[in-house]
C-alpha positions as CSV (number, residue, x, y, z in Angstrom):
1,M,-0.3,0.5,0.2
2,K,1.6,3.1,-0.8
3,N,1.2,6.5,1.5
4,F,-0.4,10.1,-0.2
5,H,0.0,13.2,2.3
6,L,-3.1,15.2,1.3
7,P,-3.7,18.4,3.6
8,L,-7.3,19.1,4.6
9,P,-9.8,21.9,5.4
10,E,-10.3,22.2,9.2
11,Q,-13.7,21.7,8.6
12,T,-13.1,19.2,6.6
13,Y,-10.5,17.3,9.5
14,T,-12.9,18.1,11.6
15,R,-15.9,16.0,10.0
16,L,-13.6,13.2,9.5
17,R,-12.2,12.8,12.9
18,A,-15.7,13.3,14.3
19,E,-17.2,10.5,11.7
20,A,-14.3,8.4,12.2
21,N,-14.9,8.4,16.1
22,R,-18.5,8.3,16.0
23,A,-18.4,5.3,13.0
24,Q,-15.4,2.7,15.4
25,V,-12.8,3.3,12.8
26,P,-9.8,5.3,11.4
27,A,-10.5,8.3,10.2
28,T,-7.3,7.1,7.4
29,A,-10.3,4.3,5.8
30,L,-12.5,6.5,5.8
31,A,-10.7,8.7,3.8
32,R,-9.7,5.2,1.4
33,E,-13.4,4.4,0.9
34,A,-14.0,7.6,0.0
35,V,-11.5,7.8,-3.0
36,D,-12.8,4.1,-3.7
37,W,-15.8,5.3,-4.5
38,W,-15.4,8.7,-6.0
39,L,-13.1,6.5,-8.0
40,R,-16.0,4.9,-9.1
41,L,-18.0,6.6,-9.6
42,Q,-15.5,8.5,-12.0
43,S,-15.1,5.4,-14.2
44,R,-18.6,5.5,-14.0
45,K,-19.8,8.5,-15.4
46,A,-16.5,7.7,-17.8
47,R,-18.6,4.7,-19.6
48,Q,-21.6,6.4,-19.9
49,D,-20.3,9.6,-21.3
50,A,-18.6,7.0,-24.0
51,I,-21.9,4.8,-24.3
52,A,-23.7,8.0,-24.2
53,A,-21.1,9.5,-26.7
54,Y,-21.3,6.3,-29.4
55,A,-25.5,6.4,-29.7
56,A,-24.8,9.8,-30.6
57,E,-21.8,9.3,-33.3
58,M,-24.1,6.1,-34.7
59,A,-27.6,8.3,-34.4
60,G,-29.2,7.8,-38.0
61,T,-26.8,5.9,-39.3
62,R,-26.6,1.7,-39.9
63,L,-25.3,0.7,-36.5
64,D,-27.9,2.8,-35.1
65,L,-30.6,0.5,-33.0
66,D,-32.9,-1.2,-35.6
67,A,-36.9,0.8,-35.3
68,H,-38.5,-2.5,-34.5
69,L,-36.3,-3.7,-31.6
70,E,-36.4,-0.5,-30.2
71,S,-40.8,0.0,-31.0
72,A,-40.1,-4.0,-28.7
73,A,-38.4,-1.6,-26.3
74,I,-41.2,0.7,-25.7
75,E,-43.7,-1.8,-25.6
76,H,-41.9,-4.0,-22.9
77,L,-41.1,-1.2,-21.2
78,I,-45.1,0.1,-21.0
79,T,-46.1,-2.6,-20.3
80,S,-44.0,-3.8,-17.8
81,D,-44.4,-0.4,-15.7
82,K,-48.3,-1.9,-16.6
83,S,-47.8,-4.9,-14.6
84,T,-45.9,-3.7,-11.7
85,A,-48.3,-0.8,-10.6
86,S,-51.4,-3.0,-10.8
87,S,-49.6,-5.5,-8.6
88,K,-48.4,-2.9,-6.0
89,P,-50.3,-4.2,-2.9
90,K,-53.0,-1.6,-2.0
91,R,-53.2,0.2,0.8
92,K,-55.4,0.5,4.1
93,T,-57.2,3.2,4.6
94,Q,-57.8,4.2,7.8
95,R,-61.7,3.0,8.5
96,G,-59.5,-0.4,7.3
97,T,-61.0,-0.4,4.1
98,R,-58.5,-0.4,0.9
99,R,-58.0,1.7,-1.9
């Protein structure tokens, strides 16, 4: 494992120490976890941006999504959304009747 010196603003340092005390874990463990989380988030965002750029670049070309496949996907989403909504449990009102 490599060490990394990271000066923190006083408020950030205080909040980090307080959370570490509350969670009963070392502040360095919390900081490491936060950096790892942020790096995963950046990687995910970069992947989403690359997919969106590819989709925009391919729009209208032969590599664009097939119109029939797109229609089927939209129909599936609409149908599955309706079936999900109808299968939700009904809530009881104050008088014991169902809505």
